[in-house]
N, C-alpha and C positions, 0 to 999 in steps of 0.2 A: 841825648840820653833818650830821647823818642825812636830814634833809630835803631838801638840797641833793644828796646823792648820789644818794637815789632820785629825784630830778628830772633830774639827769644821765642816771641810769640810765634811766629811761622816755624820754628823749630820743633815748639813743643806741639803744634798740632800736625805737622807732619809727622812726627812720632808716634803720636795716639791714631792717626788714620790706619784701619788696617784694612787688608785685601780682602776681598769676598772671601778667597780661600783660608785666610786666616781668621776671619769671623766664622766662616762656617765650622774650620777646625776647633776653636774654642767651644762653638754651640754643640759639637758632637762628646766634646769632653764633659759636656755636663749632663746631654743625653743621653751617654752612654758609660755610666761607672764601671768601674772593674768588676768581674764577678768570680765568685769562686770557679775554678776548673773541675768541670764533673768529673767522676772514677773514669777510668779506664773503659769499662763495661758499658758507661753511658756516654763516652765523649762522640761516638758515630752511631749512623743508623743503623749497621750490619752487626756491629760488634767486632769481634777479631775472628769471625767465620768467613770473614769477606777477605780477600787479599789487598783491596785497596784500604780499606778502612783498618786494616791490621797495620799496614804501612803508614798510615797516618797516626795513628795510636803509637807506633815505635817513634816516629819522628818526634812526637810531642812529649814522650815521655819523662824526659827533664824539666817540661815547662810546667811546673806546679802551681806557680803564681796567678794572679789576676791579671797580670798582662805577659806579654811575649812580644820579642824583638820585630824591626822590620824584617829583618832576614828570614825568621820563621814566618811570618806574615807572606812573605813572597812563596812559602811552599806550598800554600793555601790557594795557588791561582789554579782554578778549574777543581778544587778539591773541594768547595764550599758545599756542595750539595750530598758530600758524605758526612758532614756533620748532624748530630742530632739537635733537637731544639735546644737543649741546653749547653750543648758545646758549641752552638751556634751564638746564643747569646754571649757565651764567655770569648768567643773567637772575635766577634764584631769591634770591640772597643779598640783592639789592638792591630786589626785589619785596617780598620778607618784611619786609624792614626797614621798607618804605614802609606797608607792612599795620598796623606799630605805630608809626607817625609819630605824633606829638602832633595832627597838622591831618591824617591820613589819611581819604581818601574811601574811606567803607563799602564801595565798589563792588569794592574791589581783593579783600576777603578773599571778598567773597559770588562773584566771579569765578572766584576761587583753586578755589572748589569747582564750579563749573560746567565746570571743566576736567578734572575727573575724574568726571564722571558724564555720563549720558544715552547715548542708543542711539547707536552712531556707524557709519557706514559703514565697511567692512572696512578700508579702506586710512587712514582715518582712526584706528580702533582701533588698528592696528599700528603707526602713529605716535606714539599716546600711550604704547602699551607700550614703545615706544623709548626716550621719554622719560623714564619711570620705571626703566626698566633701569640709567640712568647715576646712580642715588642709590643712597646706604648705607640699612641698615637704620634706621639713628639718623635720617637725614634723613627717611626716608618716618614717621617715627616724630613726629618734629618737624612734620610736614605735618598729620598728623591730629591732633594737640595745637593747632595753627593752627585747624584746621576744627572742633575741639570749643568754642572759644572763640569764634569766626564765631558757630557756631550759637547760644551761650549770649548773645552780645550784642549781633546784629544784627537787629531785627526784621523788617527787608525781607526776610531770607533765606526762601525755601522748605525748611523742614527736612529735607523727602524728598530734596531734590537734595543737600544737606549729608551726611545720613546715607548716601547712597548712595556719595559720594565718599570718606568714611570707610570703609565696607565694603570698596571698591576698594582702597584703600591699605593696610587692613588686611591681607587677602587678598596682596597683594603682599612685605607686611612680613614674613606666615609665611612663603611661598614662598621668600624669601631667607633665612630663619632654617634653612631645611630644607637648602638649598643649602648653607649655613654649616656645619650637623651632617654634614658628609661627606655629603652627600646621604641620609641619614637621614629617613623619614616621620617627621611629626607624631605621628601614631598608629602604634601596634605593629601590623605585620601579623598577619593571624590565623592561628593553628597549624595545620600541615597536619596530613591525618589518617593 
């Protein structure tokens, strides 16, 4: 009888143990609840005046719900920078779920990192900042954890790019934490003489 009890105990604990990826996928579902899709005119940065933005709007014309499939998420590889802040907020829950899907395309995680790194023109940098500003501190923390996982699992990723993206997001997370602390700086100011 003791042997049976031990056997089922082992099975139960093995069943309950989650891999870091499974645990993070659950954390992402909690941190990134589905949000309503913005109207076409507000989905992208440039609207229908831009060929690429117009193509993205057209690709997602039938996706009116809060989430979309991993197949649709793959269409966003390299196109995340075309999303407006509200479009980015709408797309992230589905995009991140696709990163963790069983048959996920490794490029999904890799291109997420590229979205937060690199030398951008001033207008592109401002657009990226606007997208990140709609995220909470907890959501940014999840993105950082995703990028750490991407770095550890994907051999095709350029580590310096992922590290740069992690540094960028850590800086934004610190800024949010300072704002939440009633504007108090993270370090104490020097005493005046």
